[in-house]
C-alpha positions as CSV (number, residue, x, y, z in Angstrom):
1,X,138.6,151.5,109.1
2,X,137.8,148.2,111.8
3,X,139.4,145.1,110.1
4,X,137.9,142.1,112.4
5,X,139.3,139.0,112.1
6,X,137.6,135.9,113.3
7,X,140.4,133.4,114.1
8,X,140.5,129.7,113.0
9,X,139.0,127.3,115.7
10,X,141.0,124.3,116.2
11,X,138.8,120.7,115.9
12,X,141.0,119.5,118.7
13,X,140.0,122.6,121.2
14,X,136.1,122.8,120.2
15,X,136.2,118.5,120.6
16,X,137.7,118.8,123.6
17,X,134.9,121.2,125.2
18,X,131.8,119.4,123.3
19,X,133.6,115.9,124.1
20,X,133.8,117.0,127.8
21,X,130.1,118.9,127.8
22,X,128.9,115.3,126.9
23,X,130.8,113.8,129.5
24,X,129.6,115.8,132.4
25,X,125.8,115.2,131.0
26,X,126.3,111.2,130.9
27,X,128.3,111.4,134.3
28,X,125.1,113.9,136.0
29,X,122.5,111.4,134.3
30,X,124.3,108.1,135.5
31,X,124.0,109.6,139.4
32,X,120.6,110.9,138.7
33,X,119.8,107.4,137.9
34,X,121.3,105.9,141.1
35,X,120.4,108.6,143.1
36,X,116.7,108.3,142.2
37,X,116.6,104.6,142.1
38,X,118.6,103.7,145.1
39,X,117.6,106.1,147.6
40,X,113.4,107.0,146.5
41,X,113.1,108.6,150.5
42,X,115.9,110.6,150.1
43,X,115.7,110.9,146.4
44,X,113.8,114.4,146.1
45,X,116.3,116.2,148.8
46,X,119.3,114.7,146.3
47,X,117.7,115.9,143.3
48,X,116.9,119.3,144.7
49,X,120.6,119.5,145.0
50,X,122.2,117.8,141.9
51,X,119.6,119.4,139.2
52,X,120.9,123.2,139.7
53,X,124.1,122.2,140.2
54,X,123.8,119.8,137.1
55,X,122.7,122.8,135.1
56,X,124.9,125.3,136.3
57,X,127.8,123.1,134.9
58,X,126.5,122.2,131.9
59,X,125.5,126.0,130.9
60,X,129.3,127.0,132.0
61,X,130.5,124.0,129.5
62,X,128.3,125.5,126.6
63,X,129.3,128.8,127.6
64,X,133.0,127.7,127.1
65,X,132.5,126.2,123.2
66,X,130.4,129.5,122.5
67,X,133.1,132.0,123.7
68,X,135.9,129.9,121.6
69,X,133.8,130.8,118.1
70,X,132.8,134.3,119.3
71,X,136.7,135.1,119.5
72,X,137.3,138.3,117.2
73,X,140.4,140.6,117.1
74,X,139.4,144.3,116.0
75,X,141.6,146.1,114.7
76,X,140.8,150.3,114.3
77,X,143.2,153.2,113.4
78,X,144.0,153.6,117.0
79,X,143.1,150.3,119.2
80,X,143.1,146.4,119.1
81,X,140.9,144.8,120.8
82,X,140.8,141.1,121.9
83,X,137.1,140.2,122.2
84,X,136.5,137.1,124.4
85,X,134.1,136.3,126.6
86,X,133.7,137.1,130.2
87,X,134.4,133.4,131.1
88,X,138.3,133.8,130.4
89,X,138.8,137.8,131.5
90,X,136.8,139.6,129.0
91,X,137.3,142.0,126.2
92,X,141.0,143.3,126.3
93,X,141.6,146.9,124.4
94,X,145.1,147.5,123.6
95,X,146.2,151.2,122.1
96,X,148.6,150.6,119.6
97,X,151.1,153.0,120.3
98,X,151.7,151.0,123.4
99,X,152.6,148.1,121.7
100,X,156.5,147.7,122.0
101,X,156.6,144.6,120.1
102,X,154.8,141.9,117.9
103,X,156.1,138.4,116.7
104,X,154.8,135.0,115.9
105,X,154.9,132.3,118.4
106,X,154.6,128.9,119.4
107,X,151.7,128.8,122.2
108,X,153.7,128.5,124.9
109,X,153.4,126.6,128.4
110,X,152.1,128.4,131.0
111,X,150.4,127.6,134.3
112,X,147.0,128.9,134.6
113,X,145.7,132.2,137.3
114,X,142.4,132.3,135.6
115,X,140.2,131.3,132.8
116,X,139.2,128.4,130.5
117,X,141.8,125.5,129.8
118,X,143.1,125.4,125.9
119,X,140.7,128.8,125.4
120,X,142.6,131.7,127.1
121,X,142.7,133.8,130.0
122,X,145.4,134.7,132.5
123,X,148.5,132.7,132.6
124,X,151.8,132.6,134.3
125,X,154.5,132.0,131.4
126,X,157.6,131.1,132.8
127,X,159.7,132.8,130.4
128,X,157.7,135.9,129.9
129,X,155.6,136.6,133.5
130,X,151.6,137.1,134.1
131,X,150.2,136.9,130.2
132,X,146.5,137.3,129.1
133,X,145.4,134.6,126.1
134,X,143.2,133.9,123.7
135,X,143.6,131.1,121.6
136,X,141.4,129.4,119.5
137,X,144.1,127.1,117.7
138,X,147.8,125.9,118.4
139,X,149.1,127.7,115.1
140,X,148.6,130.9,114.3
141,X,150.3,132.4,117.5
142,X,151.2,136.0,118.1
143,X,152.8,137.4,121.0
144,X,152.3,141.3,121.9
145,X,154.3,143.1,124.3
146,X,152.8,146.1,125.3
147,X,152.5,149.0,127.6
148,X,150.0,147.2,129.6
149,X,150.3,144.0,129.6
150,X,151.8,140.8,127.4
151,X,149.1,139.2,125.1
152,X,149.2,135.9,123.0
153,X,146.2,135.5,120.5
154,X,146.1,133.6,117.7
155,X,144.6,135.5,114.8
156,X,143.6,133.9,111.3
157,X,146.7,134.7,108.7
158,X,149.1,136.1,111.5
159,X,151.7,137.6,108.9
160,X,149.2,139.7,107.7
161,X,147.7,140.8,110.9
162,X,151.1,141.8,112.1
163,X,152.0,143.4,109.0
164,X,148.6,145.3,109.6
165,X,149.5,146.7,112.5
166,X,153.1,147.7,111.9
167,X,151.8,149.6,108.9
168,X,148.7,151.5,111.0
169,X,152.0,152.0,113.8
170,X,154.0,153.4,110.7
171,X,151.0,155.4,109.3
172,X,150.4,157.0,112.5
173,X,153.7,158.2,113.2
174,X,154.2,160.1,109.9
175,X,151.1,161.4,110.3
176,X,152.0,162.9,113.6
């Protein structure tokens, strides 16, 4: 049995990344215009450097937008998979028997160690230590403490998600 939970994406988070992508495009457009218009003899060299950088930045920004919409939490009979892009740390696998606690939470304040702001990655959370976060909104937070780490996720219908994990854990305990 696989239950796929596609989290709700916050307009604020998606809007931030789309807006930032547009802003960066406009900035690069202005820079290209002035480099080309003001320095024609050197403009080819400048463009040869700026164009690949601009393309790389835009690809990463679009990757972040796509990453938010591709986030999934997949619950099987034995594991929870946090499907996220490699931009924020990739898919994580949490064996259900290693989950020590699950609880609703507000999205905690943390210091980004690696990842994409407002979407996820590795963070240092002052009250918990190092945690992996995969968030798509600010309302549906679930804190998972497991033997292999601390996780903060935002599944749709967080209470139901927690109940499903607890039911599966109880069922596997009674079957054992």
